[in-house]
N, C-alpha and C positions, 0 to 999 in steps of 0.2 A: 113208845119209840122216843129215843133221846134226840133232841134237835141241837146240833152243835152250831151255835150262833157265830162263833169265831171262824169256823170253816166256811160257813155260808157267806160271811162278810168278805172273806178272802177270795172266794169264787166270784162274788159280785164285782170285786175290784178288778180281777183278771178280765172279766167280761167287759167292764167299762174301759179298761186300758186297751183291750183289743179293738173295741168299737171306735175309740178315739184314734188309734193308729190307722185303722181301716179308713176312717173318714179322711185323714190326712192324705193317705195314698190315693183315694178316689179323687180328692180335690186336685192333687198333683197330676193325676192321669187326665182329668178333665181339662186342666190348664194346658197340658202338653198337646192334647188333640185339638183344642181350640186354637192354640198357637200354630199348630201344623196346618190346620185348615186355612187360617189367615195367611200364612206364608205361601201356601199353594195358590190361594186366590191372587195374592200380590204378584207372585212369579208369573202366573198365567196372564194377568192383566198387563203387566209390564212388558212381557214378551210380545203380546198382541199390539201394544202401542208402538214398540220398537220396530215391528215388522211392517207397519203401515207405510212408512216412507220407502222401504225397499220394494214393496209390492206395487205401490203407485208408480214408482220409477220404472219398474219392469214392464208394467202394462202400458204406460205412456199417458197417465192422467195425473191431475193434481191430487194431493192427499185429501183435500176437502171433498173433491168429487168422489173419490173412492169411498170415503166414510159415508157420504150421503147415499151412494148407490148400495152400500152394504145395508144401510137401514131400510132402503126401499126393497132390497132383496129379502130381508128378514120379514118384512110386512107381507110379502107376496109368497112366502114359503119356499124361497130359493136359498140354498146354502151359500155361505161366503165363498167356499171353494168353487161351487158351481158358477157363481157370478164372475169370479176372476178368470176361470177357464173360458167362459163365454166371451169375455172382453178380449182375451188373447186370441180366441178362435176367429172372431169377426175380422181381425186384422190379417190373419193368415188367409182367410177366405177372400178378402179384398185383393190380396196379391194374386191369388189363384184366378180371380175373375179377370185379371188383366190378360190372361192367355187367350181370351176370346171364345173359350168353349168350356164345357164341363158344368157340373152342378152349381158351383159357386157363381159362375158367369150367368147361368140361366136364372138363378135366384135374384141376383142384383138387377138383372134386366127385367124380371117379372115385376118388381116393385119400383122400377125406374130410379134406382139409387146409384149414383156414380161412386166408384171406390176411390177415386183420386180427386184432388183439389185442382184449382186453376193452374197450379204450377206442375201438375203431373205427379205430385207426391201422394202417397197413401194417406187418406184422411184420418184425423184423430179418432180414436175409438168412441169418444163421447159424442162427436158429431155424427158418426155412423149410427150409433145406438139411437140417438134422438130421431133422426130421419127415418130409420127403419121402423121405429115404434109407431110413427104416424102413418107410414105407408102400409104396414101390416093391417092397420085398422080399416083400410080402404078395400082390402081384398074381400070378395063376396062370400067365400066359404071358409069354414074352420080348417078343412083339409088343406087348402092352399096356404093359409097362414102357417099351419104346422110344417108343411113342406119347406117353405121359405125359411122359417126359424131354424129348422134342422140343418138346412144347407148353409146357413150363415153362422150358426153358433155351435155346430157339431152336436155332440151327445147331450148338451144342456139346452138344446133348442126348445123342446116342449116345456121345460120349466121356465125358461126366459119368456116364453109366450104369455105366461100368467102375469109376469111382472110388467110386460109391455102392452097388454091387451087394450088398455084405455089410452094409449098414445102418450105423447110428451106432457100433456096437461096433467095427467095423473102422476106421471113420473116426477115432474117438477114439484108437484104438491108434496109428495113424500120426501123429496130432497129438502124442501123448505122445512118440513116437520123435523127432520133430523137436526137442522140448525137451531130451531126453536127449542127443542128438547135438550140441547146442549151435548149431544152425542158426538159432535164434530170437534176434534182436538186441533188446536193451532199447530203450525209448523214448529214453533219453539218448544212446545210440550212434547211433541213427537221426537224432536232432536235430543231433548234432555233424557227422555225415556231410552232412546237408542244408546246414548253415552252411558247411562246408568246400567243398562243391561250388559253392555260390553265390559264395564268395570266388574260386575258380578261374575261374568264368565271368566275373567282373568283371575278373580279371587278363587273360583272353584278349581281352576287349573293349578294355581299355586298350592291350594290346599291338598289336591290330589298328589302333586309332586312331593310335598312334605310328608304325606302318608306313605308314599312309595319309599322315600328315603328312610323313614323310621322302620318300616317292615324289613328293608334290606339290611 
């Protein structure tokens, strides 16, 4: 059998060239996917930061308190959406309790929590949450605690019960942890994130407009 060394060398060169090209492609693809993951992470993080101010304002608490409660909720197995829905619901149920009848009225009466302050205004959600946490702990049975929680927090009642089961002492401990661990962003950082997110949104809209014009 005749061995053609020149052809073998040519084949080897082709294989080496192919391998080198494939390596460059793989490196480029890895770089692209890595960049895409970083971009997705930044977009998500930035959006979450920007929304803290809006959500806190909507619920009626400070941005610091919202972030601390989010940490407490996460430690207790309560979702962020569930927490925010519960904080909204307790204010709605406080208004309902003023009617003098119904489930909300009975629940507030059961734990001796007044829905209004000395001026007759609906109390701040954080004040209501703190007092309810301590009053729930005083009820003799789990069934009663569950009933009150459902009546005050709506569908999220049973989940909120796990977060509040040890009263304000435990709740305040988790809020303090949130500050110690640095998960609470200052108002300035939140405002900057909001501005930057708005700028990105405007850039996306402008880019889409340019694409539409090009296609047309």
